[in-house]
C-alpha positions as CSV (number, residue, x, y, z in Angstrom):
1,X,-51.3,38.0,42.5
2,X,-49.4,40.0,39.7
3,X,-46.7,39.4,37.8
4,X,-44.4,41.8,39.4
5,X,-45.5,39.4,42.8
6,X,-44.7,36.4,41.7
7,X,-41.2,34.4,41.4
8,X,-39.8,34.6,39.2
9,X,-37.7,31.8,37.3
10,X,-34.5,31.2,37.0
11,X,-32.1,32.1,33.7
12,X,-31.8,27.9,33.8
13,X,-35.5,26.7,34.4
14,X,-36.2,30.0,31.3
15,X,-33.7,28.1,29.3
16,X,-35.7,24.9,30.2
17,X,-38.9,26.0,29.4
18,X,-37.6,27.8,25.9
19,X,-36.8,23.9,25.0
20,X,-39.2,21.8,26.3
21,X,-41.9,24.0,24.2
22,X,-39.7,25.4,21.3
23,X,-37.0,23.6,20.9
24,X,-37.3,20.0,21.1
25,X,-39.9,19.5,18.7
26,X,-37.1,20.9,16.0
27,X,-34.4,18.3,18.1
28,X,-32.9,16.7,14.9
29,X,-31.9,19.8,12.7
30,X,-31.2,21.4,16.1
31,X,-28.9,18.6,16.7
32,X,-27.4,18.0,13.5
33,X,-26.8,21.7,13.5
34,X,-24.7,21.2,16.9
35,X,-23.3,18.5,15.2
36,X,-22.3,20.5,12.6
37,X,-20.9,23.4,15.4
38,X,-18.6,21.0,17.0
39,X,-17.4,19.6,13.7
40,X,-16.2,23.7,12.7
41,X,-14.0,23.9,15.8
42,X,-12.5,21.0,15.6
43,X,-11.6,22.4,11.8
44,X,-11.0,25.7,12.7
45,X,-8.5,24.6,15.8
46,X,-7.2,22.2,12.9
47,X,-6.2,24.7,10.4
48,X,-4.2,26.8,13.1
49,X,-2.4,23.2,14.3
50,X,-1.4,22.8,10.4
51,X,0.4,26.2,10.2
52,X,4.0,24.7,12.4
53,X,4.1,22.1,9.6
54,X,3.4,24.8,6.6
55,X,5.7,26.5,7.7
56,X,8.9,24.1,9.8
57,X,8.4,21.9,6.5
58,X,8.1,24.5,3.7
59,X,10.0,26.9,4.3
60,X,12.5,26.6,7.4
61,X,13.3,23.2,6.6
62,X,11.7,21.6,3.1
63,X,11.0,18.4,2.8
64,X,9.9,16.4,-0.4
65,X,6.0,16.4,-1.1
66,X,5.5,18.8,1.5
67,X,5.0,21.2,-1.0
68,X,1.6,19.3,-2.6
69,X,0.4,17.4,0.7
70,X,0.4,20.4,2.9
71,X,-1.2,23.4,1.0
72,X,-4.0,20.4,-0.5
73,X,-4.6,19.4,3.5
74,X,-4.7,22.9,4.3
75,X,-7.4,23.7,1.6
76,X,-9.7,20.7,2.9
77,X,-9.4,21.4,6.2
78,X,-10.8,24.8,4.8
79,X,-13.3,23.5,2.2
80,X,-14.6,20.8,5.3
81,X,-15.6,23.9,7.8
82,X,-17.5,25.9,5.5
83,X,-19.0,23.7,4.3
84,X,-20.1,22.7,7.5
85,X,-20.7,26.7,8.6
86,X,-23.6,26.5,5.4
87,X,-25.1,22.9,6.7
88,X,-25.2,24.7,10.9
89,X,-26.1,28.5,10.1
90,X,-29.2,27.3,7.1
91,X,-30.0,24.9,9.6
92,X,-29.8,27.2,12.5
93,X,-31.7,30.3,10.6
94,X,-34.6,27.9,9.4
95,X,-34.8,26.6,13.2
96,X,-34.6,29.9,14.7
97,X,-37.6,32.0,12.3
98,X,-39.7,28.8,13.1
99,X,-39.4,29.3,16.7
100,X,-40.3,33.0,15.7
101,X,-43.0,32.5,13.8
102,X,-44.5,30.1,17.0
103,X,-43.8,32.7,19.6
104,X,-46.0,35.3,17.6
105,X,-48.8,33.2,16.3
106,X,-49.0,32.2,20.1
107,X,-48.7,35.6,20.9
108,X,-51.6,36.2,19.3
109,X,-54.0,33.8,20.6
110,X,-53.4,34.3,23.8
111,X,-54.5,38.2,22.7
112,X,-57.6,37.4,21.7
113,X,-58.4,34.9,23.6
114,X,-57.6,37.1,26.7
115,X,-60.7,38.2,28.7
116,X,-61.9,41.7,28.1
117,X,-61.3,42.6,31.4
118,X,-57.6,42.0,31.1
119,X,-57.5,43.9,27.3
120,X,-59.1,46.6,28.8
121,X,-56.7,47.3,31.5
122,X,-53.3,46.5,28.9
123,X,-52.0,48.5,25.9
124,X,-51.9,47.0,22.9
125,X,-48.7,48.5,22.3
126,X,-47.3,46.0,25.3
127,X,-47.8,43.2,22.4
128,X,-47.3,44.3,19.5
129,X,-43.5,44.4,21.3
130,X,-43.7,41.6,22.0
131,X,-44.3,39.5,19.3
132,X,-42.2,42.1,16.9
133,X,-38.9,42.6,19.2
134,X,-39.1,39.8,21.7
135,X,-38.9,37.3,19.5
136,X,-36.5,38.4,17.7
137,X,-34.5,38.3,21.2
138,X,-35.6,35.0,22.4
139,X,-34.2,33.3,18.7
140,X,-31.0,35.3,18.6
141,X,-30.7,33.8,22.2
142,X,-32.4,30.8,22.3
143,X,-30.8,29.1,18.5
144,X,-28.0,30.9,17.0
145,X,-26.6,32.2,20.6
146,X,-26.9,28.5,21.8
147,X,-24.8,26.8,19.2
148,X,-22.6,29.6,18.9
149,X,-21.9,29.8,21.7
150,X,-20.9,26.0,21.8
151,X,-18.7,26.1,18.9
152,X,-16.4,28.9,19.9
153,X,-16.8,27.6,23.7
154,X,-15.6,24.2,22.0
155,X,-12.9,27.0,19.8
156,X,-11.6,27.7,22.7
157,X,-11.1,23.9,25.1
158,X,-9.9,22.4,22.5
159,X,-7.1,25.7,21.5
160,X,-6.4,25.4,25.0
161,X,-5.5,21.7,24.8
162,X,-3.4,22.3,21.8
163,X,-1.5,24.4,23.5
164,X,-0.6,22.2,26.3
165,X,0.7,19.6,24.2
166,X,2.7,22.4,22.6
167,X,4.0,23.7,25.4
168,X,2.3,23.0,28.9
169,X,4.5,25.9,31.2
170,X,3.3,28.5,28.3
171,X,-0.4,27.3,28.1
172,X,-0.1,27.6,31.9
173,X,0.7,30.9,31.8
174,X,-2.4,31.4,28.8
175,X,-4.5,30.6,31.3
176,X,-4.3,33.3,34.1
177,X,-6.5,35.1,31.3
178,X,-9.6,32.6,32.0
179,X,-10.1,34.4,35.5
180,X,-10.3,38.2,33.8
181,X,-12.2,37.4,31.2
182,X,-14.7,36.0,33.0
183,X,-15.0,38.5,35.5
184,X,-14.6,41.0,32.2
185,X,-18.1,38.3,30.7
186,X,-20.5,39.0,34.1
187,X,-20.1,43.3,34.8
188,X,-20.9,43.7,31.1
189,X,-23.4,40.7,31.4
190,X,-25.5,43.1,34.1
191,X,-25.4,46.0,32.0
192,X,-26.8,45.1,29.1
193,X,-29.5,42.9,31.2
194,X,-30.5,45.9,33.0
195,X,-30.3,48.2,29.9
196,X,-32.5,44.8,28.0
197,X,-35.1,45.6,30.2
198,X,-35.7,49.0,30.2
199,X,-35.5,49.1,26.2
200,X,-38.4,47.0,26.3
201,X,-40.8,48.7,28.5
202,X,-40.2,51.8,26.4
203,X,-40.6,50.3,23.3
204,X,-44.2,48.8,24.7
205,X,-44.6,53.0,25.2
206,X,-43.6,53.8,22.2
207,X,-45.7,51.3,20.5
208,X,-48.5,51.8,22.7
209,X,-48.1,56.1,21.2
210,X,-47.9,55.3,17.8
211,X,-51.8,53.3,18.0
212,X,-53.0,55.9,20.5
213,X,-51.4,58.7,18.2
214,X,-53.5,57.2,15.2
215,X,-55.9,56.0,16.6
216,X,-57.2,59.0,17.1
217,X,-55.7,61.4,14.1
218,X,-59.5,62.9,13.5
219,X,-58.9,64.4,17.3
220,X,-55.3,64.9,17.0
221,X,-55.6,67.4,13.5
222,X,-58.9,68.4,15.1
223,X,-57.4,70.2,18.6
224,X,-53.8,71.0,16.0
225,X,-52.2,68.7,18.5
226,X,-49.8,66.8,15.8
227,X,-46.5,69.0,17.2
228,X,-47.4,67.7,20.7
229,X,-48.0,64.1,19.6
230,X,-44.6,63.8,17.8
231,X,-42.6,65.6,20.8
232,X,-44.6,63.2,22.9
233,X,-43.3,60.0,20.5
234,X,-40.0,61.2,20.9
235,X,-39.7,61.6,24.1
236,X,-40.6,58.0,24.3
237,X,-37.8,57.0,21.5
238,X,-35.2,59.3,23.2
239,X,-35.7,57.5,26.6
240,X,-36.1,54.2,24.1
241,X,-32.7,54.7,22.7
242,X,-31.5,55.8,25.8
243,X,-31.8,52.2,27.1
244,X,-30.0,50.8,23.7
245,X,-26.7,52.6,23.9
246,X,-26.5,51.7,27.3
247,X,-26.8,48.2,25.6
248,X,-24.7,48.7,23.0
249,X,-22.4,50.3,24.9
250,X,-21.8,47.7,27.4
251,X,-21.5,44.8,24.0
252,X,-19.0,47.8,21.9
253,X,-16.8,47.9,25.5
254,X,-16.9,43.7,26.2
255,X,-15.3,42.4,23.7
256,X,-12.4,45.3,23.9
257,X,-11.9,44.6,27.2
258,X,-11.2,41.1,26.5
259,X,-8.8,41.5,23.4
260,X,-7.2,44.4,26.1
261,X,-6.4,40.7,27.8
262,X,-5.4,39.2,25.5
263,X,-2.9,41.4,23.5
264,X,-1.1,41.6,27.2
265,X,-1.1,37.4,27.0
266,X,0.6,37.3,23.2
267,X,2.7,40.5,24.4
268,X,3.7,37.5,27.1
269,X,3.9,34.5,24.6
270,X,6.7,36.9,22.6
271,X,8.6,37.1,25.3
272,X,8.7,33.4,26.9
273,X,9.8,32.5,23.0
274,X,12.8,35.1,22.9
275,X,13.9,33.2,25.9
276,X,13.2,30.2,24.8
277,X,15.2,30.7,21.9
278,X,18.4,31.9,24.0
279,X,18.0,29.0,26.5
280,X,17.6,26.5,24.1
281,X,15.6,22.8,25.0
282,X,13.7,22.9,29.0
283,X,13.9,20.2,31.3
284,X,10.9,20.9,33.5
285,X,11.2,17.8,36.1
286,X,10.1,15.0,34.0
287,X,10.0,16.6,30.8
288,X,12.1,18.0,28.5
289,X,10.7,20.6,26.5
290,X,12.3,21.0,22.8
291,X,13.4,24.5,21.4
292,X,10.6,26.2,20.0
293,X,10.9,26.3,16.1
294,X,9.6,28.9,14.3
295,X,6.7,27.0,12.9
296,X,5.8,25.9,16.8
297,X,5.9,29.3,17.8
298,X,3.9,31.1,14.6
299,X,1.3,28.1,15.4
300,X,1.3,28.8,19.2
301,X,0.2,32.7,18.5
302,X,-2.2,32.1,15.5
303,X,-3.9,29.2,18.5
304,X,-3.5,31.6,20.7
305,X,-5.7,34.0,18.6
306,X,-7.9,32.2,17.9
307,X,-9.1,31.0,21.1
308,X,-8.8,35.1,22.0
309,X,-10.9,35.4,19.4
310,X,-13.8,33.2,20.6
311,X,-13.6,34.4,23.8
312,X,-14.7,37.4,22.4
313,X,-17.7,36.1,21.1
314,X,-18.1,34.0,24.0
315,X,-18.3,37.8,25.7
316,X,-21.0,39.0,23.4
317,X,-22.9,36.1,23.3
318,X,-23.3,36.8,26.9
319,X,-24.7,40.1,26.5
320,X,-27.2,38.2,23.7
321,X,-28.4,35.3,26.3
322,X,-28.9,38.2,29.0
323,X,-31.4,40.0,26.4
324,X,-32.8,36.9,25.3
325,X,-33.4,35.5,28.4
326,X,-35.2,38.9,29.6
327,X,-37.1,38.5,26.4
328,X,-38.5,35.6,27.2
329,X,-39.2,36.3,31.0
330,X,-42.5,39.2,29.6
331,X,-43.4,36.2,26.6
332,X,-43.8,33.3,29.6
333,X,-45.8,36.2,31.9
334,X,-47.9,37.5,28.9
335,X,-48.2,32.8,27.6
336,X,-49.6,32.4,31.2
337,X,-52.4,34.6,32.2
338,X,-54.9,32.7,31.5
339,X,-58.4,34.1,30.8
340,X,-61.5,33.1,34.1
341,X,-64.2,33.2,31.5
342,X,-63.8,29.2,30.0
343,X,-66.0,26.2,29.9
344,X,-66.3,24.7,32.8
345,X,-64.8,20.8,32.5
346,X,-68.7,19.7,32.6
347,X,-69.9,22.3,29.5
348,X,-72.3,21.1,27.5
349,X,-73.7,22.8,24.3
350,X,-76.6,25.0,24.7
351,X,-79.6,22.9,23.4
352,X,-82.6,24.3,21.0
353,X,-84.9,26.2,22.5
354,X,-86.9,28.9,22.2
355,X,-84.1,31.8,22.9
356,X,-85.3,32.9,26.4
357,X,-82.7,35.3,28.1
358,X,-82.9,36.2,31.8
359,X,-81.1,37.7,34.2
360,X,-81.9,36.8,38.1
361,X,-81.0,39.2,41.1
362,X,-77.5,39.6,38.7
363,X,-74.9,42.2,40.8
364,X,-71.5,43.1,38.4
365,X,-68.6,45.4,38.8
366,X,-65.6,45.7,36.0
367,X,-62.9,45.4,39.9
368,X,-63.0,46.9,43.2
369,X,-65.1,49.8,41.6
370,X,-68.3,50.5,42.6
371,X,-70.8,48.0,41.0
372,X,-71.9,48.5,37.7
373,X,-75.2,46.5,38.3
374,X,-77.0,45.8,41.3
375,X,-79.8,43.3,41.4
376,X,-81.0,43.8,38.1
377,X,-83.4,41.1,37.1
378,X,-85.1,41.4,33.6
379,X,-86.8,39.4,31.1
380,X,-86.7,38.8,27.4
381,X,-88.6,35.7,25.2
382,X,-88.7,34.6,20.9
383,X,-90.5,37.2,19.0
384,X,-89.5,40.1,21.7
385,X,-88.3,43.7,21.7
386,X,-86.6,45.0,25.5
387,X,-85.2,47.8,25.4
388,X,-82.9,49.6,27.5
389,X,-82.8,52.7,28.5
390,X,-81.1,55.3,31.0
391,X,-78.6,58.5,31.7
392,X,-75.3,57.5,30.2
393,X,-72.9,54.9,32.9
394,X,-75.9,53.3,34.7
395,X,-75.1,49.9,33.6
396,X,-76.8,49.2,29.9
397,X,-73.9,48.2,27.9
398,X,-73.4,46.3,31.6
399,X,-76.1,44.2,30.3
400,X,-75.8,43.1,27.4
401,X,-71.6,42.1,27.3
402,X,-72.8,39.5,30.2
403,X,-75.7,38.1,28.0
404,X,-72.6,36.2,25.6
405,X,-70.7,35.8,28.1
406,X,-67.8,38.9,28.2
407,X,-67.5,38.8,31.7
408,X,-69.3,36.9,34.6
409,X,-71.4,38.1,37.3
410,X,-70.2,39.2,40.3
411,X,-73.8,37.6,42.1
412,X,-76.9,36.2,40.9
413,X,-77.0,34.5,37.5
414,X,-77.6,34.7,32.9
415,X,-79.5,32.0,31.9
416,X,-80.9,31.2,28.4
417,X,-83.5,29.0,28.1
418,X,-83.0,28.3,31.6
419,X,-79.4,27.6,31.5
420,X,-76.9,29.0,32.9
421,X,-74.8,31.4,30.7
422,X,-71.6,29.7,32.4
423,X,-72.6,26.1,32.5
424,X,-72.6,26.1,28.9
425,X,-70.0,25.9,26.1
426,X,-68.8,29.8,25.4
427,X,-68.8,28.1,21.7
428,X,-72.4,27.1,21.5
429,X,-73.6,30.5,23.4
430,X,-72.4,33.1,20.8
431,X,-73.4,30.8,18.2
432,X,-76.8,31.9,19.1
433,X,-76.2,35.6,19.4
434,X,-76.3,38.7,16.9
435,X,-74.8,41.4,17.8
436,X,-74.5,44.4,15.9
437,X,-72.9,48.1,17.4
438,X,-73.0,51.6,17.3
439,X,-69.2,51.7,15.9
440,X,-69.7,48.3,13.5
441,X,-66.1,47.0,13.5
442,X,-65.0,46.2,9.8
443,X,-61.6,43.6,8.9
444,X,-59.3,45.5,6.4
445,X,-60.6,43.1,3.8
446,X,-63.7,42.5,1.5
447,X,-66.8,43.1,1.5
448,X,-67.7,39.7,1.0
449,X,-65.0,38.7,3.9
450,X,-67.0,41.1,6.2
451,X,-70.4,39.9,5.4
452,X,-69.0,36.1,5.5
453,X,-67.0,36.7,8.6
454,X,-69.5,34.2,11.1
455,X,-70.2,31.5,7.7
456,X,-67.0,32.1,5.8
457,X,-68.3,28.8,4.2
458,X,-70.9,31.0,3.0
459,X,-72.4,31.1,-0.6
460,X,-72.7,34.4,-2.8
461,X,-76.3,33.5,-3.0
462,X,-76.8,33.4,0.7
463,X,-74.2,36.5,0.6
464,X,-76.5,38.7,-1.5
465,X,-79.4,37.7,0.5
466,X,-78.2,38.5,3.7
467,X,-77.5,41.9,2.3
468,X,-80.7,42.3,-0.1
469,X,-82.2,42.2,4.2
470,X,-79.9,44.4,5.0
471,X,-80.6,46.9,2.6
472,X,-76.6,47.0,1.7
473,X,-76.3,44.7,-2.2
474,X,-77.6,47.9,-3.8
475,X,-74.6,50.4,-2.9
476,X,-72.5,46.9,-3.2
477,X,-73.7,46.4,-6.4
478,X,-72.8,50.2,-7.5
479,X,-69.0,49.8,-6.2
480,X,-66.5,49.2,-8.4
481,X,-65.9,45.7,-7.9
482,X,-69.4,45.0,-6.0
483,X,-68.5,42.3,-2.8
484,X,-65.2,42.0,-3.6
485,X,-63.9,45.6,-2.9
486,X,-62.1,46.1,0.2
487,X,-62.9,48.7,3.1
488,X,-60.5,49.5,3.7
489,X,-58.7,50.0,7.5
490,X,-61.7,50.1,10.0
491,X,-64.0,50.0,6.7
492,X,-62.8,53.7,6.3
493,X,-63.5,53.8,2.7
494,X,-67.4,53.3,3.5
495,X,-69.7,55.5,4.4
496,X,-71.2,54.5,8.8
497,X,-74.3,53.6,7.1
498,X,-72.8,51.5,4.4
499,X,-70.9,50.0,7.5
500,X,-74.0,49.7,9.4
501,X,-75.7,47.7,6.8
502,X,-72.9,45.5,6.7
503,X,-72.2,44.7,9.7
504,X,-76.2,43.9,9.4
505,X,-76.0,41.9,6.6
506,X,-73.7,39.8,8.7
507,X,-76.4,39.1,11.3
508,X,-78.7,38.4,9.1
509,X,-76.5,36.0,7.5
510,X,-75.6,34.6,10.4
511,X,-79.5,33.8,11.6
512,X,-78.6,33.7,15.3
513,X,-82.1,34.0,17.2
514,X,-80.9,36.2,20.2
515,X,-80.3,40.1,18.6
516,X,-77.5,42.4,20.6
517,X,-78.3,46.0,19.1
518,X,-75.7,48.5,21.2
519,X,-77.3,51.8,20.0
520,X,-77.3,50.9,15.8
521,X,-78.4,53.5,15.1
522,X,-77.8,57.0,17.1
523,X,-74.5,57.2,15.0
524,X,-76.4,57.9,11.6
525,X,-78.3,60.5,9.6
526,X,-82.0,60.3,9.0
527,X,-81.8,58.9,5.8
528,X,-78.8,56.5,6.8
529,X,-81.1,56.0,9.6
530,X,-84.0,54.9,8.5
531,X,-82.6,52.4,5.7
532,X,-80.5,51.2,8.9
533,X,-83.2,51.3,11.2
534,X,-85.5,49.1,8.6
535,X,-83.5,46.7,7.9
536,X,-83.0,46.6,11.6
537,X,-86.7,45.5,12.4
538,X,-86.6,43.4,9.4
539,X,-83.8,41.7,11.3
540,X,-85.4,41.6,15.1
541,X,-89.0,40.3,13.5
542,X,-88.8,36.7,15.4
543,X,-86.2,36.9,17.2
544,X,-85.2,37.7,21.1
545,X,-83.6,41.1,20.8
546,X,-82.4,43.3,23.3
547,X,-81.4,46.8,22.5
548,X,-80.2,49.5,23.7
549,X,-81.1,53.1,23.0
550,X,-80.6,57.1,23.6
551,X,-83.3,58.2,20.7
552,X,-86.1,56.8,22.6
553,X,-87.8,57.3,19.7
554,X,-86.3,54.3,17.9
555,X,-88.0,51.5,20.7
556,X,-91.4,53.9,21.5
557,X,-92.6,50.3,19.8
558,X,-90.8,48.1,22.4
559,X,-92.9,44.5,23.7
560,X,-90.7,45.7,27.4
561,X,-88.1,49.1,28.1
562,X,-86.2,48.4,31.2
563,X,-85.0,52.1,32.5
564,X,-81.4,51.4,33.8
565,X,-79.5,54.0,37.0
566,X,-77.3,53.2,38.5
567,X,-77.1,50.3,38.0
568,X,-80.5,49.1,39.1
569,X,-83.9,48.8,37.1
570,X,-85.9,51.3,38.2
571,X,-88.9,51.4,35.8
572,X,-90.5,48.9,33.8
573,X,-92.8,49.3,31.5
574,X,-94.0,50.2,27.5
575,X,-93.3,53.2,26.6
576,X,-97.1,54.7,27.2
577,X,-96.9,53.7,30.6
578,X,-93.7,54.5,31.1
579,X,-95.0,58.3,29.9
580,X,-97.6,58.1,32.3
581,X,-95.6,57.1,35.4
582,X,-93.9,60.0,35.3
583,X,-90.6,59.1,36.2
584,X,-87.2,59.1,34.8
585,X,-88.4,57.9,31.7
586,X,-90.8,60.4,31.1
587,X,-88.4,63.2,31.9
588,X,-85.8,62.0,29.5
589,X,-89.6,61.7,26.5
590,X,-90.0,65.2,27.8
591,X,-86.0,66.1,27.3
592,X,-86.8,64.4,23.6
593,X,-90.3,66.0,23.6
594,X,-91.7,62.5,22.9
595,X,-94.5,62.7,25.8
596,X,-96.8,63.2,23.8
597,X,-100.1,62.1,25.4
598,X,-101.0,58.4,25.7
599,X,-104.1,57.2,25.0
600,X,-106.0,55.3,27.9
601,X,-106.9,51.5,27.2
602,X,-110.2,53.3,26.9
603,X,-108.7,55.7,23.9
604,X,-109.4,58.0,26.1
605,X,-106.3,61.1,25.8
606,X,-105.0,61.4,29.1
607,X,-102.4,63.8,30.7
């Protein structure tokens, strides 16, 4: 079932999960922030209420002592409100950034542990967007948004209560605004949610387009396609901006629409106040309402303004919630995709042994397509070098991918010393294997860190010993900073041969009994290839080695060669045997000028 087919969780379910997974560990700080928000709400309304005694007892009808206690009370309320606003903001900022950090760490952890099949089928740009963009939206909704929403809603509620105490008839009339405001909020929240979904999708597309262009920058420059790539990214930026503008417009229109209702009510309040000033006291059933004083009227207007301002904030926060919940759905969809290549419940560590690799009737495909491998059988024993050759796309790399369980077979079994690789722990399996590829990957770190990546606790002497074995020590020492030299992104500051020798040094330091070589010398010049080949021969000694090579000159001395074509083993034997057989391998050897006559068992030359 795909993410689109799964039922979408409700907003309440999303908020509940946000609380359990990210906010509950910080509940103490969150609680203090909520209490601070409640206090701020109450003090805000109290400041509005103190307008009445300030006007009536200081201006309209001055009273002794009021000149001191009224200003001091207002100042004390303002100071208290400011203190609790700072407490609320500082706690929420700390909690919000902590939540974002947790989300980003979990998203990256899920990415780095994802199945290769999933990573092959998804652009990394969507993950970058989730890590950088979605997490911020969720933080705003789940922390700042929630606390501010509670504060502003309480201000509205407390203000309405104060208004009812002041003039129930006038307050009842004001409540007419509530249904209208609610309708406005819902309308603009829907528009904002739709715009947020579109913006998030285009943010993923933008990340992908930028990363692809930078990864392939050499091809872009070589083919003079800079203008095309610029236009392609510009088109994504334009689509993203359209969604962002729609969302911004919805937010911008929500506040004025709410304010319009508020101003209409204020106009009605002035009309009512003028009428009350003319009529004096008003008798409504059992209640007698005293005449409106200047201070009472001003208090009512200010409280109404406070309520209107809080209603506008509530309207804006609705859009924040819409964006945050939309981002939360994407976040949890990414977090909920569990890898399928995992340790079984009864998995045990792979025990020490001879590291004999066997594939028995292995069938494998990368999906619903034509199988990449069909009924493949091969063996590699300790001390043996087994080569896989054949046309491109024949299935050689697929075989290598199955041994460390980057993928699982569809049928048959891959075993090491008789243990199915699916029955042992992944960590113990991969501890026994070293991999050197055609394009070795180096992290943007020092040479020392790259060599010691598999053994971060290795000593400098061990690192240097591995480098000497890999014929890398000499050129490393010649660098200005030696082993502390930063290699740049992807090892860009080093040559291809240097990168390859560092990768071999990494394998020497790991000292795994199984060695997988995937075209480890095919991309090198003749001099570099000779150095790397000599290092590889030292690395292969005494290990179970399976290597892929298109240059058949590198496999002539292999103990056994498997010719792989269209997912099947079509020939097996030594170089000499396969050349004499006259099959696919012989044709490949002839194409590479390697089909020289081979001596037979009696030492005579045969054609």
